[in-house]
N, C-alpha and C positions, 0 to 999 in steps of 0.2 A: 677286569681285575679278577684274578683267581683267588679263591679261598685256600688257605694253607691246610685247613681241616674240614672235615665234613660236619654239617649241621646235624644235631640230634634229631631223631624222629619226631620228638615232641615240638621242637622249634619249627620244623618243616610243616607239621600239621597245623600249628597256630598260624603260620604265615599263609598257608593255603586257605584257612578259614577266614582270616581278615581280608584276604584278597578277593573274596566273593562279593558279587554285587550286593549292595545294601549294608554290608557288614560295618564299614566305617561310619556310615550314617547312623546306624542303630547305636553303636558305641558312643558316638559323639552326643547323641540325644541323651543317653544315660549318664554322661558326665555332668550334666546340669542338675538333675534331680532324679530320684527314683520314679519310674513310670510303670503304669499298668500296661497290659497287652493292648487294650483299647486306646489308651493315650498314645502309645507308639504307633499303632495303626493309623490313627487320625492325624498324627503329626507328620509321619513319613508318607507323603503322597505317592501313590503308584506301587507300593509294595503289597503283594498279595498276602492274605492271612496265612496261607500255607507256607510261603517262603519265610515270613516273619517268625512263625512258630518253629520251623525247622532250624533257623539260625539261632534263635533264643535257646533252643534245646541243646544245640552244639556248643554255644558259649557256656552254658551251665555245665555240660559234661567236661569241658576243658578248664573249669574253674576260672573263667574270664569274668563271668557275672554270677550273681546270686538271685534266686527267686525267694522272696519272703512273704509270709502272710502278714497283712497290715491291719486287717479287721476280721472279726469273727462273724458279725451280723450286720450287714450281709457279708458273706465271704468275699474277701478281696485280697489280691496279691500284687506285688510290684517287683520290678527287676532293678537291681542295684549293681553298680560297679564297685 
């Protein structure tokens, strides 16, 4: 099936991002509840810390997820969809 129009650069970039290994698993986990980096790392067996960090950063930069501070002492943040 051919598309009658070209996809915008933003759509292509989001599709590229969610097509990466681990992306859909990360997004699926965040649909349940906000999670910290450590909780995501513990829940998603096999993903390296660097890959998880890179993907979370990309999701934030594309406004797919948000990172919010949830406590001041001790400092703690969580990722939200």
